[in-house]
C-alpha positions as CSV (number, residue, x, y, z in Angstrom):
1,M,6.3,11.3,30.8
2,T,8.2,8.0,30.6
3,S,7.4,6.0,27.5
4,T,7.2,2.3,27.6
5,N,9.4,0.7,25.0
6,V,9.6,-3.1,24.7
7,N,12.2,-3.1,22.0
8,R,14.5,-0.1,22.5
9,D,17.2,-1.9,24.5
10,K,17.1,-5.1,22.4
11,P,20.1,-5.7,20.2
12,T,19.3,-5.8,16.5
13,A,20.3,-8.0,13.7
14,A,22.2,-5.2,12.1
15,T,24.4,-4.5,15.1
16,T,24.9,-8.0,16.6
17,G,24.4,-10.5,13.8
18,S,26.6,-11.6,11.0
19,T,26.4,-10.3,7.5
20,T,24.4,-13.4,6.7
21,G,22.0,-12.6,9.5
22,F,21.6,-9.0,8.2
23,R,20.9,-10.2,4.7
24,G,18.6,-12.9,5.9
25,A,16.5,-10.3,7.8
26,L,16.3,-8.1,4.7
27,L,15.3,-11.1,2.6
28,T,12.6,-11.9,5.1
29,L,11.2,-8.4,5.1
30,S,11.4,-8.3,1.3
31,L,9.3,-11.4,0.9
32,S,6.9,-10.0,3.4
33,M,6.3,-7.0,1.1
34,L,6.4,-9.0,-2.2
35,L,3.8,-11.7,-1.3
36,P,0.9,-9.3,-0.4
37,A,1.5,-7.3,-3.5
38,L,1.7,-10.4,-5.7
39,S,-1.5,-11.8,-4.1
40,T,-3.3,-8.5,-5.1
41,S,-2.3,-8.4,-8.7
42,I,-2.1,-12.1,-9.6
43,V,-5.8,-12.7,-8.9
44,N,-7.3,-10.1,-11.2
45,V,-6.2,-11.9,-14.3
46,A,-7.8,-15.1,-13.0
47,L,-11.3,-13.6,-12.4
48,P,-12.7,-14.8,-15.8
49,S,-11.5,-18.4,-15.2
50,M,-12.9,-18.3,-11.6
51,A,-16.3,-17.0,-12.9
52,E,-16.4,-19.9,-15.4
53,G,-15.2,-22.5,-12.9
54,F,-17.8,-21.5,-10.2
55,S,-20.6,-20.6,-12.8
56,A,-20.7,-17.2,-11.1
57,S,-21.3,-13.6,-12.4
58,F,-18.5,-11.0,-12.7
59,Q,-20.1,-9.1,-9.7
60,Q,-19.8,-12.2,-7.6
61,V,-16.2,-13.1,-8.4
62,Q,-15.2,-9.4,-7.7
63,W,-15.6,-10.2,-4.1
64,I,-12.5,-12.5,-4.4
65,V,-10.5,-9.2,-4.8
66,L,-12.7,-7.0,-2.6
67,A,-12.5,-9.4,0.4
68,Y,-8.7,-9.3,0.4
69,L,-8.5,-5.5,0.0
70,L,-11.2,-4.9,2.6
71,A,-9.4,-7.1,5.2
72,I,-6.1,-5.3,4.6
73,S,-7.5,-1.7,4.7
74,S,-9.8,-2.3,7.7
75,L,-7.2,-4.1,10.0
76,I,-3.8,-2.9,9.0
77,V,-3.6,-0.1,11.7
78,G,-4.9,-2.3,14.4
79,V,-2.5,-5.1,13.5
80,G,0.4,-2.7,13.6
81,R,-0.6,-1.4,17.1
82,L,-1.1,-5.0,18.4
83,G,2.4,-5.8,17.1
84,D,3.8,-2.8,19.1
85,I,2.2,-4.2,22.3
86,A,2.4,-8.0,21.9
87,G,5.7,-8.2,20.0
88,R,6.2,-7.5,16.3
89,R,8.1,-10.8,15.6
90,R,5.4,-12.8,17.3
91,L,2.6,-11.2,15.3
92,L,4.5,-11.3,12.0
93,L,5.0,-15.0,12.5
94,V,1.3,-15.5,13.2
95,G,0.3,-13.3,10.3
96,T,2.6,-15.1,7.9
97,A,1.3,-18.5,9.1
98,L,-2.3,-17.3,8.5
99,F,-1.4,-15.9,5.1
100,T,0.2,-19.2,4.1
101,A,-2.6,-21.4,5.3
102,A,-5.3,-19.1,3.8
103,T,-3.4,-19.1,0.5
104,F,-3.4,-22.9,0.4
105,L,-7.1,-23.0,1.3
106,S,-7.8,-20.6,-1.5
107,G,-6.2,-23.0,-3.9
108,V,-8.3,-25.9,-2.8
109,A,-11.6,-24.0,-2.2
110,P,-14.6,-26.1,-3.2
111,T,-17.0,-23.2,-3.5
112,L,-16.9,-19.5,-4.4
113,W,-17.9,-18.3,-0.9
114,F,-15.3,-20.6,0.7
115,L,-12.7,-18.9,-1.6
116,I,-13.9,-15.5,-0.6
117,A,-13.7,-16.3,3.1
118,A,-10.2,-17.7,2.6
119,R,-9.2,-14.5,0.7
120,A,-10.4,-12.4,3.6
121,A,-8.2,-14.5,6.0
122,Q,-5.3,-14.1,3.6
123,G,-5.9,-10.3,3.7
124,I,-5.7,-10.4,7.5
125,G,-2.3,-12.1,7.3
126,A,-1.2,-9.8,4.6
127,A,-2.0,-6.8,6.8
128,S,0.3,-8.1,9.4
129,M,3.1,-8.7,6.9
130,M,2.8,-5.2,5.3
131,A,2.4,-3.3,8.6
132,L,5.2,-5.0,10.5
133,S,7.8,-5.3,7.7
134,M,8.5,-1.5,7.6
135,A,8.4,-1.3,11.3
136,F,11.2,-3.9,11.5
137,V,13.6,-1.8,9.3
138,A,14.6,0.4,12.2
139,E,15.5,-2.7,14.3
140,T,17.5,-4.5,11.6
141,V,19.1,-1.7,9.5
142,P,21.7,0.9,10.7
143,T,20.3,4.5,10.4
144,P,22.7,5.5,7.6
145,R,21.2,2.7,5.4
146,I,17.5,3.0,6.2
147,G,16.8,4.8,2.9
148,R,18.3,1.9,0.9
149,A,16.3,-0.6,2.9
150,M,13.1,1.3,2.3
151,G,13.9,1.5,-1.3
152,L,14.4,-2.3,-1.4
153,L,11.0,-2.9,0.2
154,G,9.4,-0.6,-2.3
155,T,11.1,-2.4,-5.1
156,M,9.8,-5.8,-3.9
157,S,6.3,-4.4,-3.6
158,A,6.6,-3.1,-7.2
159,I,8.0,-6.4,-8.4
160,G,5.1,-8.3,-6.9
161,T,2.6,-5.9,-8.6
162,A,4.4,-6.2,-11.9
163,L,4.9,-10.0,-11.7
164,G,1.3,-10.8,-10.9
165,P,-0.5,-10.5,-14.2
166,S,2.3,-12.2,-16.3
167,L,2.9,-15.0,-13.8
168,G,-0.8,-15.5,-13.2
169,G,-1.4,-15.7,-17.0
170,L,1.3,-18.4,-17.4
171,L,0.0,-20.5,-14.4
172,I,-3.6,-20.3,-15.5
173,A,-2.8,-21.3,-19.1
174,G,-0.7,-24.3,-17.9
175,F,-2.4,-25.5,-14.7
176,G,-5.7,-23.6,-14.1
177,W,-6.5,-20.8,-11.7
178,R,-5.9,-22.8,-8.5
179,A,-2.2,-22.8,-9.3
180,I,-1.8,-19.1,-8.6
181,F,-2.5,-19.9,-4.9
182,L,-0.8,-23.3,-4.7
183,V,2.5,-21.8,-6.1
184,T,2.3,-18.8,-3.6
185,A,1.8,-20.9,-0.5
186,P,5.3,-22.4,-0.4
187,L,6.7,-18.9,-0.6
188,G,4.7,-18.0,2.4
189,L,6.1,-21.0,4.2
190,L,9.6,-19.9,3.2
191,T,9.0,-16.5,4.6
192,F,7.8,-18.0,7.9
193,V,10.9,-20.1,8.2
194,L,13.2,-17.2,7.5
195,A,11.4,-14.9,9.9
196,R,11.9,-17.5,12.7
197,R,15.6,-17.7,12.0
198,Y,16.6,-14.1,11.2
199,L,14.3,-11.6,12.7
200,P,15.4,-10.2,16.1
201,A,13.5,-11.7,19.1
202,D,10.9,-9.6,20.8
203,G,11.7,-8.1,24.2
204,P,9.7,-9.0,27.3
205,T,6.1,-7.8,27.2
206,R,4.4,-6.5,30.3
207,K,1.4,-8.5,31.6
208,A,-0.6,-5.3,31.5
209,G,0.5,-4.6,27.9
210,R,-1.9,-7.1,26.4
211,L,-4.8,-5.5,28.3
212,S,-3.9,-2.0,27.0
213,F,-5.0,-2.7,23.4
214,D,-7.8,-0.4,22.3
215,Y,-10.4,-2.9,21.2
216,V,-13.2,-0.4,20.8
217,G,-11.2,2.0,18.8
218,T,-9.9,-0.8,16.6
219,L,-13.4,-2.1,15.9
220,L,-14.7,1.4,15.1
221,L,-11.8,2.1,12.8
222,A,-12.2,-1.2,11.0
223,L,-15.9,-0.7,10.5
224,T,-15.3,2.9,9.3
225,L,-12.6,1.9,6.8
226,G,-14.7,-1.0,5.6
227,A,-17.6,1.3,5.0
228,Y,-15.4,3.7,3.0
229,S,-13.8,0.9,1.0
230,L,-17.2,-0.5,0.0
231,A,-18.5,3.0,-0.8
232,V,-15.8,3.6,-3.4
233,T,-15.9,0.1,-4.9
234,L,-19.4,-1.3,-5.0
235,E,-20.9,1.0,-7.5
236,H,-17.7,1.7,-9.5
237,G,-17.6,5.5,-8.9
238,V,-21.3,6.1,-9.8
239,F,-22.0,7.0,-6.1
240,G,-25.6,6.0,-6.0
241,S,-27.8,5.8,-2.9
242,L,-25.9,2.8,-1.5
243,S,-22.5,4.5,-1.9
244,M,-23.8,7.7,-0.3
245,A,-25.3,5.8,2.6
246,L,-21.9,4.1,3.1
247,L,-20.1,7.5,2.9
248,L,-22.5,8.8,5.6
249,A,-21.7,5.8,7.7
250,T,-18.0,6.5,7.2
251,L,-18.4,10.1,8.5
252,V,-20.4,8.9,11.6
253,G,-17.9,6.1,12.3
254,L,-15.0,8.6,12.0
255,G,-16.6,10.9,14.5
256,L,-17.2,8.1,16.9
257,F,-13.6,6.9,16.5
258,V,-12.1,10.3,17.2
259,L,-14.4,10.7,20.3
260,T,-13.3,7.3,21.5
261,E,-9.6,8.0,21.0
262,T,-9.8,11.1,23.2
263,R,-11.3,9.2,26.1
264,V,-9.4,5.9,26.3
265,S,-6.2,5.6,28.4
266,S,-4.3,3.7,25.7
267,P,-5.7,4.8,22.3
268,L,-5.1,2.9,19.0
269,I,-3.9,6.2,17.5
270,R,-2.8,9.1,19.7
271,L,-4.4,12.1,17.9
272,K,-1.8,14.6,19.1
273,N,0.8,12.7,17.0
274,F,-0.8,14.4,14.0
275,R,0.8,17.6,15.2
276,D,4.0,16.2,13.9
277,P,4.3,17.8,10.4
278,A,6.3,14.9,9.0
279,L,3.6,12.4,10.0
280,S,0.6,14.4,8.9
281,A,2.2,15.5,5.6
282,G,3.6,12.0,4.9
283,L,0.2,10.4,5.3
284,G,-1.6,13.0,3.3
285,M,0.9,13.0,0.4
286,S,0.9,9.2,0.3
287,A,-2.9,9.1,-0.1
288,L,-2.8,11.8,-2.9
289,V,0.1,10.2,-4.8
290,S,-1.4,6.7,-4.6
291,T,-4.7,8.1,-6.0
292,V,-2.6,9.4,-9.0
293,M,-0.8,6.1,-9.5
294,M,-4.1,4.2,-9.6
295,T,-5.1,6.5,-12.5
296,T,-2.4,4.9,-14.6
297,L,-3.8,1.4,-13.9
298,V,-7.5,2.4,-14.4
299,V,-7.2,4.7,-17.4
300,G,-4.2,3.1,-19.1
301,P,-5.8,-0.1,-20.5
302,F,-8.8,1.8,-22.0
303,H,-6.5,4.5,-23.5
304,L,-4.2,1.9,-25.0
305,A,-7.1,-0.2,-26.4
306,R,-9.5,2.4,-27.6
307,A,-7.4,5.6,-28.3
308,L,-4.3,3.9,-29.6
309,G,-5.9,0.8,-31.0
310,I,-3.4,-1.6,-29.4
311,Q,-4.1,-5.4,-29.5
312,P,-4.9,-7.0,-26.1
313,A,-1.7,-9.1,-26.2
314,L,0.4,-5.9,-26.1
315,I,-1.5,-3.9,-23.5
316,G,-0.2,-6.0,-20.6
317,L,3.3,-5.6,-21.9
318,V,3.0,-1.8,-22.2
319,M,1.3,-1.6,-18.8
320,S,4.1,-3.5,-17.1
321,A,6.6,-0.8,-18.0
322,G,5.4,1.2,-15.0
323,P,5.9,-1.4,-12.3
324,V,9.2,-2.5,-13.9
325,V,10.5,1.1,-13.9
326,A,9.4,1.5,-10.2
327,A,11.2,-1.7,-9.3
328,L,14.4,-0.7,-11.0
329,T,14.3,2.8,-9.4
330,G,13.6,1.7,-5.8
331,V,17.1,0.8,-4.6
332,P,18.9,3.7,-6.4
333,A,16.2,6.0,-4.9
334,G,17.1,4.7,-1.4
335,R,20.8,5.5,-2.0
336,L,19.8,9.0,-3.1
337,V,17.7,9.4,0.1
338,D,20.7,8.4,2.2
339,R,23.0,10.8,0.4
340,L,20.8,13.9,-0.2
341,G,18.2,13.6,2.6
342,A,14.6,12.4,2.4
343,Q,12.9,15.7,2.3
344,R,14.7,16.9,-0.8
345,V,14.0,13.6,-2.6
346,V,10.3,13.9,-1.7
347,V,10.2,17.3,-3.5
348,V,12.1,16.0,-6.5
349,G,9.9,13.0,-6.9
350,L,6.7,15.1,-6.7
351,I,8.0,17.5,-9.3
352,G,8.7,14.6,-11.6
353,M,5.2,13.3,-11.1
354,V,3.7,16.7,-12.0
355,I,5.8,16.8,-15.2
356,G,4.8,13.2,-16.1
357,S,1.1,13.8,-15.4
358,I,1.0,17.0,-17.4
359,S,2.9,15.2,-20.2
360,M,0.3,12.4,-20.2
361,S,-2.5,14.9,-20.3
362,F,-1.1,16.7,-23.4
363,V,0.7,14.0,-25.3
364,P,-0.9,13.7,-28.8
365,I,-2.3,10.3,-30.0
366,S,0.0,10.6,-33.0
367,L,3.0,9.7,-30.8
368,G,1.4,6.3,-30.2
369,I,2.9,3.9,-27.7
370,A,6.2,5.8,-27.4
371,G,4.4,9.0,-26.2
372,Y,2.4,7.0,-23.6
373,V,5.3,5.0,-22.3
374,I,7.7,8.0,-21.9
375,S,5.1,9.8,-19.8
376,L,4.4,6.6,-17.8
377,V,8.1,6.1,-17.1
378,V,8.5,9.6,-15.8
379,I,5.5,9.2,-13.5
380,T,6.5,5.8,-12.1
381,A,10.2,6.6,-11.7
382,S,9.3,9.8,-9.8
383,Y,6.8,7.8,-7.7
384,A,9.5,5.4,-6.7
385,L,11.6,8.4,-5.5
386,F,8.7,9.9,-3.6
387,Q,7.6,6.6,-2.0
388,T,11.1,5.7,-0.8
389,A,11.8,9.2,0.6
390,N,8.4,9.6,2.2
391,N,8.5,6.2,3.9
392,T,11.9,7.0,5.2
393,T,10.8,10.4,6.6
394,V,7.8,9.0,8.3
395,M,9.4,5.8,9.8
396,T,12.7,7.3,10.9
397,G,13.2,8.5,14.5
398,I,9.9,7.3,16.0
399,L,9.6,5.5,19.3
400,A,9.9,1.7,19.1
401,E,6.4,1.2,20.5
402,Q,4.9,3.3,17.8
403,R,6.6,1.7,14.7
404,G,3.9,-0.8,14.1
405,V,0.9,1.5,14.2
406,I,2.7,4.2,12.2
407,S,3.7,1.7,9.6
408,G,0.1,0.5,9.5
409,M,-1.2,4.1,9.0
410,L,1.3,4.6,6.2
411,N,0.2,1.5,4.4
412,L,-3.4,2.4,5.0
413,S,-3.0,5.8,3.5
414,R,-1.6,4.2,0.4
415,N,-4.4,1.6,0.2
416,L,-7.1,4.3,0.6
417,G,-5.5,6.3,-2.1
418,L,-5.6,3.3,-4.4
419,L,-9.2,2.5,-3.7
420,T,-10.2,6.2,-4.1
421,G,-8.2,6.4,-7.4
422,A,-9.9,3.3,-8.8
423,S,-13.3,4.8,-8.1
424,V,-13.1,8.6,-8.4
425,M,-10.5,8.8,-11.2
426,G,-12.2,6.1,-13.2
427,A,-15.5,8.1,-12.8
428,I,-13.8,11.3,-14.0
429,F,-12.3,9.5,-17.0
430,A,-15.7,8.0,-18.0
431,F,-17.6,11.3,-17.4
432,A,-15.1,13.4,-19.4
433,S,-15.2,11.0,-22.3
434,G,-18.9,11.6,-22.6
435,A,-19.4,8.0,-23.7
436,V,-22.3,5.8,-22.5
437,D,-20.1,2.7,-22.6
438,I,-16.3,3.4,-22.4
439,T,-15.5,0.0,-23.9
440,T,-17.1,1.1,-27.2
441,A,-16.2,4.8,-27.1
442,D,-14.6,6.6,-30.0
443,P,-10.8,7.0,-29.9
444,G,-11.2,10.8,-29.6
445,D,-13.6,10.6,-26.7
446,V,-11.3,8.2,-24.8
447,A,-8.3,10.6,-25.4
448,T,-10.4,13.4,-24.0
449,G,-11.2,11.4,-20.9
450,T,-7.5,10.5,-20.5
451,R,-6.5,14.2,-20.7
452,A,-9.1,15.2,-18.1
453,A,-8.1,12.4,-15.7
454,F,-4.4,13.2,-15.9
455,A,-5.0,16.9,-15.6
456,L,-6.7,16.2,-12.3
457,A,-3.9,13.9,-11.4
458,A,-1.4,16.7,-12.0
459,A,-3.4,19.0,-9.8
460,L,-3.5,16.4,-7.0
461,V,0.3,16.0,-7.1
462,M,0.7,19.8,-7.0
463,V,-1.4,19.8,-3.8
464,A,1.0,17.1,-2.4
465,L,4.0,19.3,-3.5
466,G,2.5,22.2,-1.6
467,I,2.1,20.0,1.5
468,A,5.8,18.9,1.2
469,I,7.1,22.4,0.9
470,G,4.9,23.6,3.8
471,S,6.0,20.6,5.9
472,N,9.7,21.4,5.3
473,R,9.2,25.0,6.4
474,S,7.3,23.9,9.6
475,T,10.1,21.5,10.3
476,K,12.8,24.1,10.0
477,V,10.8,26.5,12.2
478,S,10.4,23.9,14.9
479,H,14.1,22.8,14.6
480,R,12.8,19.2,14.2
481,D,15.5,16.5,13.9
482,P,14.1,13.9,11.4
483,V,16.4,11.2,12.6
484,G,16.4,12.0,16.3
485,P,15.2,9.6,18.9
486,G,11.6,9.3,20.0
487,R,10.0,11.6,17.5
488,L,6.4,10.7,18.5
489,S,4.8,10.3,21.8
490,G,4.5,6.9,23.4
491,S,1.7,4.5,23.8
492,G,-0.1,6.4,26.5
493,E,1.1,4.6,29.6
494,E,2.6,7.1,32.0
């Protein structure tokens, strides 16, 4: 088989450009990771103001968040694949332009449903930015420094998540909720300008290439992922009749998608690629670990408020410790990956997360904020190690025409883990507490729910650790080279 590669022979910024060009490319990719994360976390704090401004219910304004997340989760794989075919730089520019325009329109939205539509368009642009940023690393960064670059991108994503609530609160207090969008839009414009200047140009695309995009598979996958996302969010983990119907639709859609991918000549996802232990293990571990990380965000505020009795003004400060630690750990984690190897760091990170989750499950209330923060720091620092190493393992050594779709799948696994964690782990927490209303539950009941949630979290990370160890053994048996050329099969054209 001869794989078609539109970018393999193209010089990269890392090898042909100046130091300024190399740094400009990394700055561009960093902003492309920061802005989607910032646009996720900055809106949550504005929901009460939006509900008041539009005279809407909480359930209605929730769609401002859901529309954005649904668009990303449903389209990120298809966008990544389209970038592989039509040119990653072209599609990243289009996505950034769409993100910027939709952000501005969100800031001037006259009605709630106009805002929701603009947020959906913003999510489409964000999917392009997230999927293609990691795909560009192999084209702009020398192989010995890929770990550090992945660590930097992870750091920027963590900074965006951490910065959102505090920046949003300041902007809303001073200028109103519209400012959170009107301040973000110029950053999107800056990203577009930097991308045009510093990212390496796309190679020539074949005329037939645009026709080889799997439209049916992309539509089926988008509908399937949309159904799953709604199933785990609409009823907040209760899983009533509507959620069960959506889960059934998800299973049917998944079956149809798999059937379609086995029959088309140029599938969106080549199913035989899942035979690669690094890819399958990396995606599975990413979903499991992201589920655990969402536990800290869902359970944390209730534990701090009800079990520890912390005032609302301090809760945000304590919660920000996690993202701040992840941001500070990202770049050192990348250096560690480059020095020790990604697979070893994956195992170290997962072991740390197990220790942190168990600590969170057993830490007594008497230790107060200190006990909670110490456990949270262990979890988030270990997560930064894992994420950097896992992203490096999955994205290193794959064919150029597969980088976009694999990056999209990696981001998708993380998003699905976050959505699942918000629903399932929240439901476990509420159920274990035994309270009818968790917002008025006794401190002891809330602490019981916290222990149950993090005990399950520790079990999930242990499963991920088992996958990592099994994947390492499979790799050694098959003599797989994690940084060798062309790890995965091509796009399907013979």
